[in-house]
C-alpha positions in Angstrom: -0.4 -0.3 0.2 1.3 3.1 -0.3 0.6 6.6 2.0 -1.6 8.2 -1.0 -4.2 5.7 -0.6 -4.6 5.9 4.1 -7.3 7.7 5.1 -7.7 9.9 7.8 -7.3 8.3 11.4 -5.3 5.6 10.1 -2.2 4.1 11.6 0.6 3.0 9.9 4.2 2.0 9.8 6.6 3.1 6.6 7.8 0.6 4.8 10.3 2.0 2.0 10.8 5.0 0.5 10.8 4.5 -3.7 13.1 7.5 -4.2 16.7 8.0 -4.8 20.2 10.7 -4.6 18.9 14.2 -2.9 14.9 13.2 -3.0 15.4 10.2 -0.3 17.5 12.5 1.5 15.1 15.0 1.8 11.8 12.7 2.8 14.0 10.9 5.2 15.6 14.6 6.7 11.1 15.0 6.9 10.8 11.7 8.8 10.2 9.3 6.4 12.1 6.5 8.1 11.5 2.8 7.3 9.8 1.6 10.3 8.8 4.7 11.8 5.0 4.7 12.7 2.5 7.6 11.7 -1.4 8.8 11.6 -2.8 10.6 9.1 -4.4 13.7 10.7 -5.8 15.1 7.6 -6.5 14.9 4.0 -7.6 17.7 1.5 -10.7 16.4 -0.6 -8.7 15.9 -3.4 -6.3 13.7 -1.6 -3.1 16.5 -1.8 -1.6 17.7 1.1 -2.4 15.2 3.8 -0.9 15.8 6.9 0.9 13.0 9.3 1.6 13.0 12.6 5.0 11.0 13.0 7.6 11.3 15.6 5.4 13.9 17.8 5.6 16.5 14.4 2.6 17.3 11.8 4.1 16.9 8.6 2.3 18.3 5.5 3.1 15.7 2.5 2.2 16.2 -1.4 0.8 13.7 -3.1 4.2 13.2 -4.7 5.7 11.9 -1.7 2.8 10.3 -0.8 3.0 8.1 -3.8 7.1 7.5 -3.3 6.5 6.2 0.1 5.5 2.4 0.8 3.4 1.7 4.1 1.9 -1.1 5.9 -1.4 -0.3 8.4 -1.0 -1.2 12.2 
């Protein structure tokens, strides 16, 4: 499952980032590290942006970023 398919209130765990180089580093700097648990707290009507609670922070994620994050629900 990818992050963009999750709904508000769902909890998940990051499995894999489908990106490379500086883009991958940017996602990691935002807290998207494999094994990290999160909760989807908001999703705009058209799916972008999403708000994700991860590691005590709320991170706003665009649809392009959300498509690159493989997750599992918990």
